[in-house]
C-alpha positions in Angstrom: 13.4 16.5 137.6 16.2 17.9 135.4 19.2 18.6 137.4 23.2 17.9 137.0 24.0 16.4 140.2 27.7 16.7 139.1 27.6 20.7 138.3 25.3 20.6 141.4 28.1 19.3 143.7 31.0 21.4 142.1 29.0 24.6 142.8 28.2 23.8 146.2 31.6 22.4 147.6 33.3 25.6 145.9 31.2 27.7 147.8 31.8 25.7 151.4 35.7 26.1 150.7 35.3 29.6 149.9 33.3 30.6 153.1 35.4 33.0 155.1 33.9 32.6 158.4 31.6 30.5 160.7 28.4 32.4 160.1 28.8 32.3 156.6 29.5 28.4 156.5 26.2 28.5 158.7 24.2 30.1 156.2 25.6 27.8 153.2 24.8 24.8 155.6 21.1 26.2 155.8 20.6 27.1 152.4 21.7 23.8 151.0 20.8 21.2 153.6 18.2 23.3 155.8 14.7 22.1 155.6 13.9 24.5 152.5 17.6 24.2 151.3 18.5 23.2 147.4 19.5 19.9 148.0 16.6 19.1 150.4 14.2 20.7 148.1 15.5 18.1 145.2 15.0 15.3 147.1 11.6 16.0 147.8 11.3 15.7 144.1 12.7 12.0 143.8 8.9 11.0 144.0 8.0 12.2 140.7 10.6 9.8 139.1 10.0 6.0 137.3 10.9 3.5 140.0 14.2 2.3 138.1 15.3 5.9 137.7 14.5 7.0 141.5 16.7 4.2 143.0 19.7 5.6 140.7 19.0 9.2 141.5 18.7 8.8 145.1 21.9 7.3 145.6 23.5 10.2 144.2 21.9 12.6 146.1 22.8 10.5 149.3 26.5 10.6 147.9 26.3 14.2 147.6 24.8 15.1 151.1 27.7 12.9 152.8 30.0 15.1 150.7 28.6 18.2 151.4 28.4 17.1 155.3 32.0 16.3 155.0 32.9 19.4 153.6 30.9 21.4 156.4 33.0 19.6 159.1 36.4 20.3 157.7 35.7 24.0 156.8 34.1 24.3 160.0 37.4 23.0 162.1 39.8 25.3 159.8 37.6 28.2 160.8 37.1 27.7 164.1 40.9 27.0 164.6 41.4 30.6 162.7 38.8 32.2 165.0 40.8 30.9 168.3 43.9 32.1 166.5 42.7 35.6 166.0 41.3 35.5 169.4 44.2 34.4 171.2 46.2 37.1 169.4 44.0 40.0 170.0 43.9 39.0 173.8 47.3 38.5 174.4 48.9 39.7 177.5 52.5 40.9 178.0 53.5 39.2 181.3 56.4 41.3 181.4 54.2 44.4 182.4 53.3 45.1 186.0 50.0 44.2 187.0 47.2 46.4 187.0 46.2 47.5 190.5 43.1 45.8 191.9 41.2 46.3 195.2 43.1 43.4 197.1 40.7 41.4 199.6 41.9 41.2 203.3 41.2 38.2 205.8 39.3 39.0 208.7 41.2 39.1 211.8 38.8 36.8 213.6 39.2 34.3 210.8 43.0 34.7 210.9 43.2 34.0 215.0 41.2 31.1 214.4 43.4 29.8 211.8 46.4 30.5 213.8 44.9 28.9 216.7 44.0 25.3 214.7 47.3 25.6 213.4 49.1 25.7 216.8 46.5 22.7 218.2 46.9 20.7 215.1 50.5 20.3 216.1 49.9 19.3 219.4 47.9 16.4 217.7 44.0 17.9 218.5 41.7 17.7 215.5 38.9 19.9 214.9 35.4 19.3 215.9 31.7 21.2 215.1 28.5 21.3 216.0 24.9 23.2 215.4 24.7 27.0 216.6 21.1 26.1 217.6 21.5 23.9 220.9 19.0 22.3 223.1 19.3 22.8 226.7 20.4 19.5 227.6 23.5 19.6 225.4 24.1 23.2 226.4 23.5 23.3 230.5 22.6 20.2 231.8 25.2 17.7 230.4 27.9 20.1 231.8 26.7 20.0 235.2 24.7 22.9 235.0 21.0 22.1 236.1 17.9 24.6 235.8 18.5 26.0 239.2 22.3 26.4 239.0 23.1 30.1 239.6 25.9 29.9 236.7 23.1 30.0 234.1 22.4 33.7 234.8 26.2 34.6 233.2 25.3 32.3 230.4 22.2 34.2 229.6 21.4 34.0 225.8 18.5 33.6 223.3 16.1 31.3 223.1 13.6 29.9 220.6 10.1 29.6 220.9 10.6 25.7 219.4 11.4 22.9 221.4 13.1 19.3 220.4 12.1 16.6 222.8 10.3 18.6 224.9 13.6 20.7 225.7 14.0 24.2 224.9 15.9 25.4 222.0 18.6 27.9 222.2 21.4 29.6 220.6 24.6 28.3 222.3 26.3 30.1 225.0 29.7 28.1 224.3 31.1 25.5 222.1 31.0 23.2 225.0 28.3 21.6 223.6 30.5 20.3 220.8 32.5 18.5 223.3 29.5 16.5 224.7 28.3 15.6 220.9 32.2 14.5 220.6 32.2 12.6 223.6 28.4 10.7 222.8 29.4 9.9 219.4 32.9 8.3 219.5 34.7 6.3 221.9 37.9 7.9 223.9 40.4 9.1 223.8 39.3 12.3 222.6 41.5 15.1 221.4 39.4 18.0 220.0 39.4 21.7 219.9 35.8 23.3 218.9 36.2 26.8 217.3 32.6 28.4 216.4 30.1 31.2 216.9 28.5 31.6 220.6 25.8 34.0 221.6 25.2 35.8 224.7 22.8 38.8 225.9 25.9 41.5 226.3 26.9 44.3 224.4 29.6 46.9 225.0 32.9 47.8 224.2 34.3 44.2 225.0 31.3 42.1 225.0 29.2 41.5 221.9 25.8 39.3 221.5 27.5 37.3 219.0 31.3 36.3 219.2 33.7 33.1 218.6 35.0 30.9 220.7 37.2 27.9 221.0 37.3 25.1 223.3 39.1 22.3 223.7 39.2 18.6 225.1 41.6 15.7 225.8 40.2 12.7 227.4 42.6 10.0 228.1 43.4 7.1 230.9 46.0 9.3 232.5 45.4 12.6 231.6 46.4 15.4 234.6 46.7 18.8 235.2 50.6 19.2 234.4 49.3 17.8 231.1 46.9 21.0 230.9 49.2 23.5 232.1 52.2 22.5 229.5 49.4 22.7 226.8 48.3 25.9 227.6 51.6 27.1 228.2 52.9 26.2 224.9 49.8 27.6 223.2 50.3 31.0 224.6 53.7 31.3 223.7 53.4 30.2 220.3 50.1 32.2 219.5 51.9 35.6 220.9 55.0 34.4 219.0 57.1 35.0 222.4 58.9 32.2 224.4 59.2 34.4 227.5 55.3 35.3 228.2 55.0 34.9 232.0 51.8 32.7 232.5 50.3 31.8 235.7 46.9 30.1 237.0 44.4 31.1 239.2 41.9 29.0 241.1 38.4 29.7 240.0 35.0 28.0 239.3 33.5 26.5 236.2 30.4 24.0 236.7 32.0 21.5 234.1 35.8 21.5 235.4 36.9 20.6 238.8 39.5 21.8 239.7 39.1 25.0 237.7 41.5 28.0 237.0 41.6 31.3 235.0 44.9 31.5 232.8 46.5 34.8 232.9 49.3 36.4 230.9 51.9 38.9 232.1 51.8 42.6 230.1 52.6 45.8 230.2 49.2 48.3 230.5 48.8 52.0 230.0 46.1 54.3 229.2 47.4 53.8 225.2 49.0 50.7 224.9 49.2 46.9 226.1 52.0 45.0 225.4 52.3 41.2 225.8 55.1 39.6 227.5 56.6 42.7 229.5 55.7 44.6 232.7 54.6 43.5 235.9 50.6 43.6 234.9 48.7 40.5 234.4 45.8 39.9 232.1 43.2 37.0 231.9 42.7 35.4 228.8 41.0 31.9 229.2 39.6 29.4 231.7 40.5 25.5 231.9 40.2 22.6 234.4 39.6 19.2 234.7 36.7 18.0 233.2 34.3 17.3 236.1 33.3 13.4 237.0 29.5 14.5 236.3 30.0 15.5 232.7 31.8 12.2 232.4 29.0 10.4 233.9 26.6 12.4 231.6 28.2 11.4 228.6 28.4 7.6 229.7 32.1 7.5 230.6 33.3 6.1 233.6 35.2 9.1 235.5 37.4 5.8 237.6 38.6 5.1 234.2 38.8 8.2 232.1 40.0 12.1 232.8 40.7 14.9 230.8 41.0 18.7 230.5 38.8 21.5 228.9 39.7 24.9 228.0 37.8 27.7 226.4 38.7 31.2 225.3 37.3 33.9 223.3 38.9 34.4 219.7 37.9 37.8 219.2 39.5 38.7 222.5 42.8 37.5 222.1 42.4 38.8 218.2 42.3 42.2 219.9 45.2 41.6 221.9 47.7 40.1 219.3 46.8 42.8 216.7 46.2 45.8 218.7 42.7 46.5 217.9 41.1 48.4 221.1 37.0 47.9 220.4 35.6 44.6 219.7 32.3 46.0 218.4 34.5 47.2 215.4 35.0 43.4 214.2 31.5 43.3 213.0 30.8 47.0 211.1 31.9 45.8 207.6 34.0 48.8 207.4 36.5 48.2 204.4 38.8 50.3 205.7 38.8 48.8 209.0 39.4 45.8 207.1 42.2 46.7 205.1 44.1 48.3 207.9 43.7 45.2 209.9 43.0 42.4 207.8 45.6 39.8 206.3 46.7 38.8 203.0 44.5 35.9 201.8 46.1 32.6 201.0 49.1 33.2 203.2 48.1 30.3 205.4 49.5 30.5 209.2 51.9 27.5 210.2 53.8 27.1 213.3 56.9 26.8 211.5 56.7 29.3 208.8 55.0 32.2 211.0 51.4 32.7 212.3 50.6 36.5 211.4 52.6 37.9 208.3 
């Protein structure tokens, strides 16, 4: 083995210093320190040297390898920085230029209405609760004072699954009232929640769809009464429609899970082509409400002599149609981008009661 290590060092370090790009540098690394590189092949020949000579030459090669690796790392850092500078220069953006026109997404009116409703009730101290879309018969009906023979089940006709849970039929929930039941069973009163979400019934026409969106509210406390319910809903209606003069009336009605029960109507002006909320002498029903029935409280383990409260529910799709002037409910689910560009809302423009709901 006859090699001038000093000369080899100068040659290799000179090549590394002259490398003009990262690819060339990598080729030099492989050519020098790779499995078949120049230095690697020379190291393999150390075994042919006498023992006293092998130790001296081996140390020299170890020093050479370390110097090469350090030179490689230093040159790589320089080249990477130069490559980054070149890329930044090539990709520079003039921020003073007007933005390129790009398709802009829109928030669906149902999502917008839901966020507005949540914002209003959040200011009243309500929190959002959620539950499963697939429910059992007890949570969806029986716990809400709707036993199997109750005629109210006819207007809640829904879609049943073949599976059962604890010998209870499984179904797609017909309202978000089961969320109220689950909330009351899982925690301790007082409660103040709203439950927005998808619901399902076997209806399909211009004002009904098999799947729709609903929000229900529940407030349970020791001293809650009908006056609190009326004040809460009047404030909500006027905040949602952003008019302080919207007339609101409560008509006696019937729901199995509330007693007394009422329908809530708002004043409006209706014609063949137009509906204006807050004006005229007509009335339009928008939601149902009432004081929670004692049997519902008993079903979740609460004493109706100690606790009482109110509940309400409305279709989010319906109130969105009223506020945004959408004539047909079925268009909500047609996935027509032209329709969404017309009725949709700008993303990231979060509705608040102090800065404005719909913008």
